[in-house]
Every structure is written in structure tokens, then in C-alpha cells.
N, C-alpha and C positions, 0 to 999 in steps of 0.2 A: 248653667242652664240659662236658657233664653228663656224666660215666660211672655215677651211680647210676640205679638204677630202682626208683620207690616199688611195693612191690607187697601195698600193706597192704589193697587192695581186693580182693585174692585170697583174704582168710581169709573166711569167712561173718562176720556177726554175733557169733553164739552162738560160734565158734570165736575171735575176739578176745578173749572173756573167759576167761583162766586165773587158776584158785583167786581171791583175792581181787585180780588186778589186770586193766588192760585194755589192749590194743595201740593204742598211738597212733598208728604208724609203725613201718614196716620198710621198709627199703630194701638193695637188693643190686649187688654191682658183678659183673659177669662172670659171674654163679651162683655167686662163689667167696668172698667178702667179705659179710657181713650186720651190721647192726646194727639192733635194735629199743629200741624207748622205751614201757614199760609203766608208764601210771599206777596208783596206789592211792588209794582215799579216805581209807586208815587208816595208812598208813605212807608208807616210802620209794617212790620211785619205783625201776624198775630199767632198766636199759642192757642189754640180753642183746649179745652180738657172737659171730660166729665167723669163723677165717681160718685156714684149713686144719688143723693139728692143735691151733690155739689157740681156747678159746673160752673164756665166762665172764657173769659178772654183776657189774654195777658198781652201787652204789647210790646214789643223789642225794635231795636233797631237792626238793621241786616247784620251787625256787626256781630251784635251779641244774640242774635236771634236761635239759634243752633245750642250754643252753649246752655242759654237760659231754658229751652227745652228740656235738655239733657238733665238738668238740676232738678225741673218739674217733675221730670219721668221719674225719677228716683225717689224723688220725696212721695210720690204717690205711690210708688210700687212699696215702698216700705211700711207703710200705711194700710196697702190692701193688705199685705200678709201677715203684719200684726193684727188688723182686727176687722178686715173685710167689707168695713163699711167705715166713712170719715165719723171720725169724732168728732162733738163741739172743737174741741181744743184745737184738734188739726184742721178744721177749715177757718176758724179764727186766726191760727199761726199762717198757713198757706195763702190765706188771703191778703193778712197784711204783709208780710214777705215777697211777696210777687205781685202787689200792688193789682189784685183782682177786680176786671170789670166784668158785669152782666152784660150779653150783647142785646142792644136793643131793637133786635128786628125780631127778636124773640118772643112772643108772647106766652104768660103763664098765669095761673091765679096766685098771685101773691098772698089769698089769706090760705090757702089750703098749705101753702109754703111754708109759710110764717106757723101754722098749725102744727104742722109736721117738725117743724125746729124746733118749738117749744117742747117737744113730745120727747125729745132725746135724752 
């Protein structure tokens, strides 16, 4: 049973272009977990994900991007089906395993994020 829905085609062609990347695929699970792959003609591919309070980007070479995205997707799905929210242990292990980076062009309230993190 495929729990993921491919929503790539809900983005217009112009919206699939972001800075110097192109949205290849965007999938969501239960409108809670998202994983997307952005290709780049002159750099690393970007795998964007979000799940609860957890989000970020993982960079990968063109050769490893699809496989890495599939591994990440499987890990996110397993945690979602188990807990519905990412546990602190999962966040830490996932971030370390995939070398998660925070998007530098997304503004957020770091104090509010830290408070929520500490409440977990």
C-alpha cells in the first residue's frame, strides 16, 4: 500500500524552478511528511524534507541523490507510522545520519523552536 502521494504536478512549471534548482519530485504522506528532490545543473542536488517540527535540506551528488532520497523517505515513513511525530532520538539520529542542514533562506523564530524542542 503506497502511503505517499506525488504532488509534483500541483506546482506550475515556473514554480518548480527555485533559484538555481528544479523540483524533480515532491511527495507527501498524510499531508504531514514531505520529501522533495531538487536538481541543479551546476551543483549539488537538494533533498528537502519536513515532518512536524523537523525540517531541513540534505545535499547529495547527482549520482547519489535518488537513492539517498529513497533511504530518507523510508526512515521518515517508519518514524511517522511508529510515532506520528518525530521523537527527539529520531531527530538527532536522522540529522547525524544524513548531515541535515537548515535552509539559510528560511526565517524562523529560533527561541520558539528551542522552547518547543526542550518541551519534547
